[in-house]
HTML snippet that shows the backbone in 3Dmol.js (N, CA, C, O; Angstrom):
<script src="https://3Dmol.org/build/3Dmol-min.js"></script>
<div id="view" style="width:600px;height:400px;position:relative"></div>
<script>
const pdb = `
ATOM      1  N   MET A   1     -52.161 -25.885 118.569  1.00  0.00           N
ATOM      2  CA  MET A   1     -53.970 -25.249 119.065  1.00  0.00           C
ATOM      3  C   MET A   1     -54.498 -25.690 120.190  1.00  0.00           C
ATOM      4  O   MET A   1     -55.086 -25.004 121.027  1.00  0.00           O
ATOM      5  N   GLU A   2     -54.237 -27.173 120.232  1.00  0.00           N
ATOM      6  CA  GLU A   2     -55.318 -28.104 121.327  1.00  0.00           C
ATOM      7  C   GLU A   2     -54.465 -27.391 122.409  1.00  0.00           C
ATOM      8  O   GLU A   2     -55.158 -26.769 123.213  1.00  0.00           O
ATOM      9  N   ASP A   3     -52.973 -27.325 122.649  1.00  0.00           N
ATOM     10  CA  ASP A   3     -52.680 -26.786 124.206  1.00  0.00           C
ATOM     11  C   ASP A   3     -53.298 -25.420 124.105  1.00  0.00           C
ATOM     12  O   ASP A   3     -54.061 -25.385 125.070  1.00  0.00           O
ATOM     13  N   ALA A   4     -53.383 -24.330 123.497  1.00  0.00           N
ATOM     14  CA  ALA A   4     -54.004 -23.364 123.724  1.00  0.00           C
ATOM     15  C   ALA A   4     -55.243 -23.314 124.545  1.00  0.00           C
ATOM     16  O   ALA A   4     -55.498 -22.720 125.593  1.00  0.00           O
ATOM     17  N   ALA A   5     -56.038 -24.206 123.679  1.00  0.00           N
ATOM     18  CA  ALA A   5     -57.757 -24.127 123.941  1.00  0.00           C
ATOM     19  C   ALA A   5     -57.613 -24.689 125.750  1.00  0.00           C
ATOM     20  O   ALA A   5     -58.114 -24.200 126.763  1.00  0.00           O
ATOM     21  N   LEU A   6     -56.698 -25.916 125.563  1.00  0.00           N
ATOM     22  CA  LEU A   6     -56.632 -26.053 126.994  1.00  0.00           C
ATOM     23  C   LEU A   6     -56.258 -25.491 128.232  1.00  0.00           C
ATOM     24  O   LEU A   6     -56.516 -25.847 129.382  1.00  0.00           O
ATOM     25  N   TYR A   7     -55.563 -24.489 127.759  1.00  0.00           N
ATOM     26  CA  TYR A   7     -54.925 -23.379 128.612  1.00  0.00           C
ATOM     27  C   TYR A   7     -55.752 -22.350 128.675  1.00  0.00           C
ATOM     28  O   TYR A   7     -55.704 -21.720 129.731  1.00  0.00           O
ATOM     29  N   ASN A   8     -56.428 -22.018 127.941  1.00  0.00           N
ATOM     30  CA  ASN A   8     -57.446 -21.032 128.123  1.00  0.00           C
ATOM     31  C   ASN A   8     -58.629 -21.489 128.777  1.00  0.00           C
ATOM     32  O   ASN A   8     -59.145 -20.736 129.602  1.00  0.00           O
ATOM     33  N   GLU A   9     -59.168 -22.662 128.527  1.00  0.00           N
ATOM     34  CA  GLU A   9     -60.373 -23.278 129.627  1.00  0.00           C
ATOM     35  C   GLU A   9     -60.041 -23.217 130.926  1.00  0.00           C
ATOM     36  O   GLU A   9     -60.817 -22.839 131.804  1.00  0.00           O
ATOM     37  N   ALA A  10     -58.604 -23.671 131.156  1.00  0.00           N
ATOM     38  CA  ALA A  10     -58.372 -23.666 132.432  1.00  0.00           C
ATOM     39  C   ALA A  10     -58.272 -22.391 133.253  1.00  0.00           C
ATOM     40  O   ALA A  10     -58.897 -22.224 134.300  1.00  0.00           O
ATOM     41  N   MET A  11     -57.377 -21.430 132.669  1.00  0.00           N
ATOM     42  CA  MET A  11     -57.619 -20.068 132.810  1.00  0.00           C
ATOM     43  C   MET A  11     -58.511 -19.285 133.222  1.00  0.00           C
ATOM     44  O   MET A  11     -58.302 -18.501 134.147  1.00  0.00           O
ATOM     45  N   ALA A  12     -60.013 -19.408 132.393  1.00  0.00           N
ATOM     46  CA  ALA A  12     -61.060 -19.612 132.497  1.00  0.00           C
ATOM     47  C   ALA A  12     -61.642 -19.872 133.749  1.00  0.00           C
ATOM     48  O   ALA A  12     -62.171 -18.986 134.420  1.00  0.00           O
ATOM     49  N   GLY A  13     -61.557 -21.181 134.131  1.00  0.00           N
ATOM     50  CA  GLY A  13     -61.733 -21.737 135.416  1.00  0.00           C
ATOM     51  C   GLY A  13     -61.340 -20.874 136.522  1.00  0.00           C
ATOM     52  O   GLY A  13     -62.073 -20.451 137.416  1.00  0.00           O
ATOM     53  N   VAL A  14     -60.029 -20.652 136.346  1.00  0.00           N
ATOM     54  CA  VAL A  14     -59.573 -20.092 137.416  1.00  0.00           C
ATOM     55  C   VAL A  14     -59.820 -18.637 137.955  1.00  0.00           C
ATOM     56  O   VAL A  14     -59.601 -18.123 139.052  1.00  0.00           O
ATOM     57  N   ALA A  15     -60.281 -18.225 136.945  1.00  0.00           N
ATOM     58  CA  ALA A  15     -60.607 -16.388 136.638  1.00  0.00           C
ATOM     59  C   ALA A  15     -62.135 -16.553 137.313  1.00  0.00           C
ATOM     60  O   ALA A  15     -62.644 -15.855 138.190  1.00  0.00           O
ATOM     61  N   ALA A  16     -62.545 -17.402 136.797  1.00  0.00           N
ATOM     62  CA  ALA A  16     -64.442 -17.707 137.571  1.00  0.00           C
ATOM     63  C   ALA A  16     -64.271 -17.819 138.934  1.00  0.00           C
ATOM     64  O   ALA A  16     -65.300 -17.419 139.479  1.00  0.00           O
ATOM     65  N   THR A  17     -63.429 -18.187 139.757  1.00  0.00           N
ATOM     66  CA  THR A  17     -63.148 -18.575 141.158  1.00  0.00           C
ATOM     67  C   THR A  17     -62.669 -17.280 141.658  1.00  0.00           C
ATOM     68  O   THR A  17     -62.684 -17.165 142.883  1.00  0.00           O
ATOM     69  N   CYS A  18     -62.192 -16.149 140.883  1.00  0.00           N
ATOM     70  CA  CYS A  18     -61.801 -15.015 141.800  1.00  0.00           C
ATOM     71  C   CYS A  18     -62.559 -14.002 141.105  1.00  0.00           C
ATOM     72  O   CYS A  18     -62.849 -13.819 139.923  1.00  0.00           O
ATOM     73  N   ASP A  19     -62.872 -13.197 142.550  1.00  0.00           N
ATOM     74  CA  ASP A  19     -63.986 -12.222 142.735  1.00  0.00           C
ATOM     75  C   ASP A  19     -62.846 -10.822 141.828  1.00  0.00           C
ATOM     76  O   ASP A  19     -61.761 -10.385 142.211  1.00  0.00           O
ATOM     77  N   GLY A  20     -63.562 -10.488 140.709  1.00  0.00           N
ATOM     78  CA  GLY A  20     -63.404  -9.206 140.377  1.00  0.00           C
ATOM     79  C   GLY A  20     -61.864  -9.524 139.376  1.00  0.00           C
ATOM     80  O   GLY A  20     -61.070  -8.655 139.017  1.00  0.00           O
ATOM     81  N   VAL A  21     -61.777 -10.910 139.112  1.00  0.00           N
ATOM     82  CA  VAL A  21     -60.515 -10.689 138.018  1.00  0.00           C
ATOM     83  C   VAL A  21     -61.238 -11.308 136.553  1.00  0.00           C
ATOM     84  O   VAL A  21     -61.992 -12.278 136.478  1.00  0.00           O
ATOM     85  N   HIS A  22     -60.839 -10.576 135.618  1.00  0.00           N
ATOM     86  CA  HIS A  22     -61.516 -10.604 134.184  1.00  0.00           C
ATOM     87  C   HIS A  22     -60.218 -11.268 133.608  1.00  0.00           C
ATOM     88  O   HIS A  22     -59.109 -11.246 134.143  1.00  0.00           O
ATOM     89  N   LEU A  23     -60.623 -11.978 132.189  1.00  0.00           N
ATOM     90  CA  LEU A  23     -59.623 -12.906 131.429  1.00  0.00           C
ATOM     91  C   LEU A  23     -60.140 -12.468 130.144  1.00  0.00           C
ATOM     92  O   LEU A  23     -61.287 -12.523 129.699  1.00  0.00           O
ATOM     93  N   HIS A  24     -58.764 -11.898 129.498  1.00  0.00           N
ATOM     94  CA  HIS A  24     -58.974 -11.639 128.228  1.00  0.00           C
ATOM     95  C   HIS A  24     -58.528 -12.880 127.159  1.00  0.00           C
ATOM     96  O   HIS A  24     -57.475 -13.518 127.180  1.00  0.00           O
ATOM     97  N   ASP A  25     -59.519 -12.999 126.339  1.00  0.00           N
ATOM     98  CA  ASP A  25     -58.759 -14.230 125.298  1.00  0.00           C
ATOM     99  C   ASP A  25     -58.701 -13.295 124.453  1.00  0.00           C
ATOM    100  O   ASP A  25     -59.538 -12.604 123.873  1.00  0.00           O
ATOM    101  N   LEU A  26     -57.288 -13.386 124.462  1.00  0.00           N
ATOM    102  CA  LEU A  26     -56.332 -12.561 123.323  1.00  0.00           C
ATOM    103  C   LEU A  26     -56.140 -13.573 122.126  1.00  0.00           C
ATOM    104  O   LEU A  26     -55.824 -13.088 121.039  1.00  0.00           O
ATOM    105  N   HIS A  27     -56.280 -14.740 122.220  1.00  0.00           N
ATOM    106  CA  HIS A  27     -56.131 -16.020 121.786  1.00  0.00           C
ATOM    107  C   HIS A  27     -57.192 -15.772 120.683  1.00  0.00           C
ATOM    108  O   HIS A  27     -56.852 -15.433 119.550  1.00  0.00           O
ATOM    109  N   SER A  28     -58.217 -15.912 120.969  1.00  0.00           N
ATOM    110  CA  SER A  28     -59.204 -15.486 119.665  1.00  0.00           C
ATOM    111  C   SER A  28     -58.961 -14.557 119.002  1.00  0.00           C
ATOM    112  O   SER A  28     -59.514 -14.644 117.905  1.00  0.00           O
ATOM    113  N   VAL A  29     -58.223 -13.433 119.169  1.00  0.00           N
ATOM    114  CA  VAL A  29     -57.993 -12.251 118.723  1.00  0.00           C
ATOM    115  C   VAL A  29     -56.707 -12.676 117.544  1.00  0.00           C
ATOM    116  O   VAL A  29     -56.702 -12.569 116.318  1.00  0.00           O
ATOM    117  N   ALA A  30     -56.031 -13.011 118.164  1.00  0.00           N
ATOM    118  CA  ALA A  30     -54.775 -13.392 117.150  1.00  0.00           C
ATOM    119  C   ALA A  30     -55.160 -14.460 116.286  1.00  0.00           C
ATOM    120  O   ALA A  30     -54.821 -14.385 115.105  1.00  0.00           O
ATOM    121  N   VAL A  31     -55.892 -15.559 116.733  1.00  0.00           N
ATOM    122  CA  VAL A  31     -56.120 -16.594 115.951  1.00  0.00           C
ATOM    123  C   VAL A  31     -57.083 -15.859 114.154  1.00  0.00           C
ATOM    124  O   VAL A  31     -56.992 -16.263 112.994  1.00  0.00           O
ATOM    125  N   GLU A  32     -57.947 -14.631 114.805  1.00  0.00           N
ATOM    126  CA  GLU A  32     -58.735 -14.082 113.773  1.00  0.00           C
ATOM    127  C   GLU A  32     -57.683 -13.249 113.237  1.00  0.00           C
ATOM    128  O   GLU A  32     -57.612 -13.383 112.015  1.00  0.00           O
ATOM    129  N   ALA A  33     -56.947 -12.539 113.653  1.00  0.00           N
ATOM    130  CA  ALA A  33     -55.806 -11.616 112.952  1.00  0.00           C
ATOM    131  C   ALA A  33     -54.945 -12.172 111.904  1.00  0.00           C
ATOM    132  O   ALA A  33     -54.575 -11.727 110.818  1.00  0.00           O
ATOM    133  N   ALA A  34     -54.668 -13.569 112.704  1.00  0.00           N
ATOM    134  CA  ALA A  34     -53.944 -14.730 111.526  1.00  0.00           C
ATOM    135  C   ALA A  34     -54.536 -14.983 110.407  1.00  0.00           C
ATOM    136  O   ALA A  34     -53.977 -15.133 109.321  1.00  0.00           O
ATOM    137  N   ALA A  35     -55.633 -15.037 110.621  1.00  0.00           N
ATOM    138  CA  ALA A  35     -56.502 -15.430 109.641  1.00  0.00           C
ATOM    139  C   ALA A  35     -56.905 -14.638 108.592  1.00  0.00           C
ATOM    140  O   ALA A  35     -57.150 -15.113 107.483  1.00  0.00           O
ATOM    141  N   GLY A  36     -57.006 -13.317 108.885  1.00  0.00           N
ATOM    142  CA  GLY A  36     -57.221 -12.199 107.920  1.00  0.00           C
ATOM    143  C   GLY A  36     -56.173 -11.713 107.205  1.00  0.00           C
ATOM    144  O   GLY A  36     -55.026 -12.009 107.538  1.00  0.00           O
ATOM    145  N   ALA A  37     -56.457 -10.813 106.010  1.00  0.00           N
ATOM    146  CA  ALA A  37     -55.656 -10.490 105.266  1.00  0.00           C
ATOM    147  C   ALA A  37     -54.884  -9.586 105.675  1.00  0.00           C
ATOM    148  O   ALA A  37     -55.303  -8.489 106.045  1.00  0.00           O
ATOM    149  N   GLY A  38     -53.430  -9.975 105.666  1.00  0.00           N
ATOM    150  CA  GLY A  38     -52.295  -8.810 106.249  1.00  0.00           C
ATOM    151  C   GLY A  38     -52.192  -8.990 107.742  1.00  0.00           C
ATOM    152  O   GLY A  38     -51.556  -8.124 108.343  1.00  0.00           O
ATOM    153  N   GLY A  39     -52.677  -9.902 108.379  1.00  0.00           N
ATOM    154  CA  GLY A  39     -52.386  -9.928 109.646  1.00  0.00           C
ATOM    155  C   GLY A  39     -50.826 -10.676 110.057  1.00  0.00           C
ATOM    156  O   GLY A  39     -50.028 -10.057 110.761  1.00  0.00           O
ATOM    157  N   LEU A  40     -50.598 -11.699 109.667  1.00  0.00           N
ATOM    158  CA  LEU A  40     -49.394 -12.080 109.394  1.00  0.00           C
ATOM    159  C   LEU A  40     -48.243 -11.424 108.529  1.00  0.00           C
ATOM    160  O   LEU A  40     -48.736 -10.893 107.533  1.00  0.00           O
ATOM    161  N   GLY A  41     -46.714 -11.274 108.597  1.00  0.00           N
ATOM    162  CA  GLY A  41     -45.561 -10.584 107.740  1.00  0.00           C
ATOM    163  C   GLY A  41     -45.791 -11.852 106.548  1.00  0.00           C
ATOM    164  O   GLY A  41     -46.513 -12.840 106.417  1.00  0.00           O
ATOM    165  N   GLU A  42     -44.914 -11.290 105.935  1.00  0.00           N
ATOM    166  CA  GLU A  42     -44.443 -12.293 104.854  1.00  0.00           C
ATOM    167  C   GLU A  42     -43.744 -13.637 105.054  1.00  0.00           C
ATOM    168  O   GLU A  42     -43.586 -14.513 104.204  1.00  0.00           O
ATOM    169  N   ASP A  43     -43.321 -13.641 106.446  1.00  0.00           N
ATOM    170  CA  ASP A  43     -42.737 -15.178 106.526  1.00  0.00           C
ATOM    171  C   ASP A  43     -43.970 -16.098 107.118  1.00  0.00           C
ATOM    172  O   ASP A  43     -43.939 -17.309 107.338  1.00  0.00           O
ATOM    173  N   GLY A  44     -44.985 -15.250 107.299  1.00  0.00           N
ATOM    174  CA  GLY A  44     -46.394 -16.162 107.421  1.00  0.00           C
ATOM    175  C   GLY A  44     -46.072 -16.910 108.995  1.00  0.00           C
ATOM    176  O   GLY A  44     -46.304 -18.111 109.134  1.00  0.00           O
ATOM    177  N   VAL A  45     -45.538 -16.106 110.106  1.00  0.00           N
ATOM    178  CA  VAL A  45     -44.904 -16.364 111.461  1.00  0.00           C
ATOM    179  C   VAL A  45     -45.172 -15.334 111.876  1.00  0.00           C
ATOM    180  O   VAL A  45     -46.297 -15.308 112.376  1.00  0.00           O
ATOM    181  N   HIS A  46     -44.504 -14.196 111.913  1.00  0.00           N
ATOM    182  CA  HIS A  46     -44.569 -13.013 112.703  1.00  0.00           C
ATOM    183  C   HIS A  46     -45.400 -12.481 112.343  1.00  0.00           C
ATOM    184  O   HIS A  46     -45.771 -12.669 111.185  1.00  0.00           O
ATOM    185  N   TRP A  47     -46.152 -11.452 113.304  1.00  0.00           N
ATOM    186  CA  TRP A  47     -47.359 -10.449 112.792  1.00  0.00           C
ATOM    187  C   TRP A  47     -46.610  -9.117 111.884  1.00  0.00           C
ATOM    188  O   TRP A  47     -45.549  -8.513 112.045  1.00  0.00           O
ATOM    189  N   SER A  48     -47.633  -9.009 110.952  1.00  0.00           N
ATOM    190  CA  SER A  48     -47.139  -7.851 110.320  1.00  0.00           C
ATOM    191  C   SER A  48     -47.468  -6.389 111.167  1.00  0.00           C
ATOM    192  O   SER A  48     -47.745  -6.429 112.365  1.00  0.00           O
ATOM    193  N   GLU A  49     -47.421  -5.408 110.590  1.00  0.00           N
ATOM    194  CA  GLU A  49     -47.583  -3.902 111.285  1.00  0.00           C
ATOM    195  C   GLU A  49     -49.387  -3.721 111.619  1.00  0.00           C
ATOM    196  O   GLU A  49     -49.968  -3.262 112.603  1.00  0.00           O
ATOM    197  N   ALA A  50     -49.875  -4.269 110.408  1.00  0.00           N
ATOM    198  CA  ALA A  50     -51.227  -4.204 110.617  1.00  0.00           C
ATOM    199  C   ALA A  50     -52.001  -5.367 112.075  1.00  0.00           C
ATOM    200  O   ALA A  50     -52.872  -5.132 112.912  1.00  0.00           O
ATOM    201  N   GLY A  51     -51.258  -6.454 111.825  1.00  0.00           N
ATOM    202  CA  GLY A  51     -51.841  -7.735 112.733  1.00  0.00           C
ATOM    203  C   GLY A  51     -51.240  -7.340 114.026  1.00  0.00           C
ATOM    204  O   GLY A  51     -51.915  -7.610 115.019  1.00  0.00           O
ATOM    205  N   ALA A  52     -49.853  -6.624 114.249  1.00  0.00           N
ATOM    206  CA  ALA A  52     -49.742  -6.225 115.631  1.00  0.00           C
ATOM    207  C   ALA A  52     -50.613  -5.109 116.084  1.00  0.00           C
ATOM    208  O   ALA A  52     -51.273  -5.121 117.122  1.00  0.00           O
ATOM    209  N   ARG A  53     -50.568  -4.309 115.365  1.00  0.00           N
ATOM    210  CA  ARG A  53     -51.503  -3.001 115.701  1.00  0.00           C
ATOM    211  C   ARG A  53     -53.125  -3.435 116.159  1.00  0.00           C
ATOM    212  O   ARG A  53     -53.872  -2.798 116.901  1.00  0.00           O
ATOM    213  N   THR A  54     -53.345  -4.505 115.581  1.00  0.00           N
ATOM    214  CA  THR A  54     -54.692  -5.209 116.021  1.00  0.00           C
ATOM    215  C   THR A  54     -54.662  -5.937 116.987  1.00  0.00           C
ATOM    216  O   THR A  54     -55.768  -6.411 117.246  1.00  0.00           O
ATOM    217  N   LEU A  55     -53.552  -6.356 117.898  1.00  0.00           N
ATOM    218  CA  LEU A  55     -53.581  -7.209 118.732  1.00  0.00           C
ATOM    219  C   LEU A  55     -53.272  -6.050 119.790  1.00  0.00           C
ATOM    220  O   LEU A  55     -53.555  -6.380 120.942  1.00  0.00           O
ATOM    221  N   GLY A  56     -52.770  -4.812 119.647  1.00  0.00           N
ATOM    222  CA  GLY A  56     -52.191  -4.129 120.489  1.00  0.00           C
ATOM    223  C   GLY A  56     -53.558  -3.018 120.877  1.00  0.00           C
ATOM    224  O   GLY A  56     -53.663  -2.336 121.896  1.00  0.00           O
ATOM    225  N   GLU A  57     -54.450  -3.092 119.805  1.00  0.00           N
ATOM    226  CA  GLU A  57     -55.721  -2.217 120.063  1.00  0.00           C
ATOM    227  C   GLU A  57     -56.398  -3.040 120.730  1.00  0.00           C
ATOM    228  O   GLU A  57     -57.022  -2.481 121.632  1.00  0.00           O
ATOM    229  N   ALA A  58     -56.616  -4.660 120.647  1.00  0.00           N
ATOM    230  CA  ALA A  58     -57.592  -5.178 121.526  1.00  0.00           C
ATOM    231  C   ALA A  58     -57.204  -5.145 122.594  1.00  0.00           C
ATOM    232  O   ALA A  58     -58.123  -4.894 123.373  1.00  0.00           O
ATOM    233  N   VAL A  59     -55.534  -5.378 123.437  1.00  0.00           N
ATOM    234  CA  VAL A  59     -55.458  -5.216 124.849  1.00  0.00           C
ATOM    235  C   VAL A  59     -55.687  -3.881 125.020  1.00  0.00           C
ATOM    236  O   VAL A  59     -56.542  -3.779 125.899  1.00  0.00           O
ATOM    237  N   ALA A  60     -55.385  -2.912 124.661  1.00  0.00           N
ATOM    238  CA  ALA A  60     -55.617  -1.398 125.079  1.00  0.00           C
ATOM    239  C   ALA A  60     -56.934  -1.089 125.734  1.00  0.00           C
ATOM    240  O   ALA A  60     -57.145  -0.513 126.801  1.00  0.00           O
ATOM    241  N   ALA A  61     -58.214  -1.866 124.401  1.00  0.00           N
ATOM    242  CA  ALA A  61     -59.298  -1.649 124.585  1.00  0.00           C
ATOM    243  C   ALA A  61     -60.026  -2.625 125.929  1.00  0.00           C
ATOM    244  O   ALA A  61     -60.982  -2.296 126.632  1.00  0.00           O
ATOM    245  N   TYR A  62     -59.312  -3.751 125.984  1.00  0.00           N
ATOM    246  CA  TYR A  62     -59.865  -4.441 127.202  1.00  0.00           C
ATOM    247  C   TYR A  62     -59.022  -3.918 128.556  1.00  0.00           C
ATOM    248  O   TYR A  62     -59.660  -3.734 129.592  1.00  0.00           O
ATOM    249  N   LEU A  63     -57.982  -3.750 128.534  1.00  0.00           N
ATOM    250  CA  LEU A  63     -57.574  -2.770 129.761  1.00  0.00           C
ATOM    251  C   LEU A  63     -58.553  -1.705 130.151  1.00  0.00           C
ATOM    252  O   LEU A  63     -59.138  -1.712 131.234  1.00  0.00           O
ATOM    253  N   TRP A  64     -58.694  -0.884 129.325  1.00  0.00           N
ATOM    254  CA  TRP A  64     -59.458   0.122 129.485  1.00  0.00           C
ATOM    255  C   TRP A  64     -60.876   0.099 129.835  1.00  0.00           C
ATOM    256  O   TRP A  64     -61.395   1.013 130.477  1.00  0.00           O
ATOM    257  N   THR A  65     -61.648  -1.152 129.335  1.00  0.00           N
ATOM    258  CA  THR A  65     -63.093  -1.022 129.835  1.00  0.00           C
ATOM    259  C   THR A  65     -63.016  -1.797 131.030  1.00  0.00           C
ATOM    260  O   THR A  65     -63.580  -1.442 132.065  1.00  0.00           O
ATOM    261  N   HIS A  66     -62.326  -2.866 130.928  1.00  0.00           N
ATOM    262  CA  HIS A  66     -62.252  -3.754 131.826  1.00  0.00           C
ATOM    263  C   HIS A  66     -61.648  -3.530 133.550  1.00  0.00           C
ATOM    264  O   HIS A  66     -62.087  -3.899 134.639  1.00  0.00           O
ATOM    265  N   ASN A  67     -60.371  -2.695 133.099  1.00  0.00           N
ATOM    266  CA  ASN A  67     -59.776  -2.846 134.632  1.00  0.00           C
ATOM    267  C   ASN A  67     -59.757  -1.521 134.696  1.00  0.00           C
ATOM    268  O   ASN A  67     -59.046  -1.332 135.683  1.00  0.00           O
ATOM    269  N   CYS A  68     -60.105  -0.362 134.249  1.00  0.00           N
ATOM    270  CA  CYS A  68     -60.152   0.904 134.793  1.00  0.00           C
ATOM    271  C   CYS A  68     -61.742   1.381 134.683  1.00  0.00           C
ATOM    272  O   CYS A  68     -61.991   2.566 134.906  1.00  0.00           O
ATOM    273  N   SER A  69     -62.463   0.769 134.455  1.00  0.00           N
ATOM    274  CA  SER A  69     -64.182   1.032 134.537  1.00  0.00           C
ATOM    275  C   SER A  69     -64.228   2.511 133.854  1.00  0.00           C
ATOM    276  O   SER A  69     -64.884   3.434 134.336  1.00  0.00           O
ATOM    277  N   TRP A  70     -63.562   2.601 132.846  1.00  0.00           N
ATOM    278  CA  TRP A  70     -63.879   3.669 132.138  1.00  0.00           C
ATOM    279  C   TRP A  70     -64.405   3.133 131.028  1.00  0.00           C
ATOM    280  O   TRP A  70     -64.286   1.953 130.700  1.00  0.00           O
ATOM    281  N   PRO A  71     -65.312   4.439 130.105  1.00  0.00           N
ATOM    282  CA  PRO A  71     -65.950   3.873 128.718  1.00  0.00           C
ATOM    283  C   PRO A  71     -65.078   3.687 127.901  1.00  0.00           C
ATOM    284  O   PRO A  71     -63.991   3.986 128.395  1.00  0.00           O
ATOM    285  N   ALA A  72     -65.006   3.380 127.001  1.00  0.00           N
ATOM    286  CA  ALA A  72     -64.528   2.993 125.666  1.00  0.00           C
ATOM    287  C   ALA A  72     -63.785   4.403 125.288  1.00  0.00           C
ATOM    288  O   ALA A  72     -64.397   5.468 125.205  1.00  0.00           O
ATOM    289  N   ALA A  73     -62.411   4.261 125.076  1.00  0.00           N
ATOM    290  CA  ALA A  73     -61.806   5.251 124.140  1.00  0.00           C
ATOM    291  C   ALA A  73     -62.438   5.227 122.801  1.00  0.00           C
ATOM    292  O   ALA A  73     -62.773   4.247 122.135  1.00  0.00           O
ATOM    293  N   VAL A  74     -62.581   7.051 122.413  1.00  0.00           N
ATOM    294  CA  VAL A  74     -62.944   7.324 121.063  1.00  0.00           C
ATOM    295  C   VAL A  74     -61.619   7.352 120.278  1.00  0.00           C
ATOM    296  O   VAL A  74     -61.624   7.570 119.067  1.00  0.00           O
TER     297      VAL A  74
END
`;
const viewer = $3Dmol.createViewer("view");
viewer.addModel(pdb, "pdb");
viewer.setStyle({}, {cartoon: {color: "spectrum"}});
viewer.zoomTo();
viewer.render();
</script>
């Protein structure tokens, strides 16, 4: 976890220096999904269908609103 936090901090610094570059913190979404009921599969390592859907929806929503400049999909 510590490596992921350091990587995220470094990438946020790089993105802040680049005009128009957005950074999606998918790590925090993944941590929350993994901690929630049903986020991980039975093996406790791989995503369940619900967990994978949560991550996919987070990526799609981010791309839709930040990179396309369109209103959020309904």
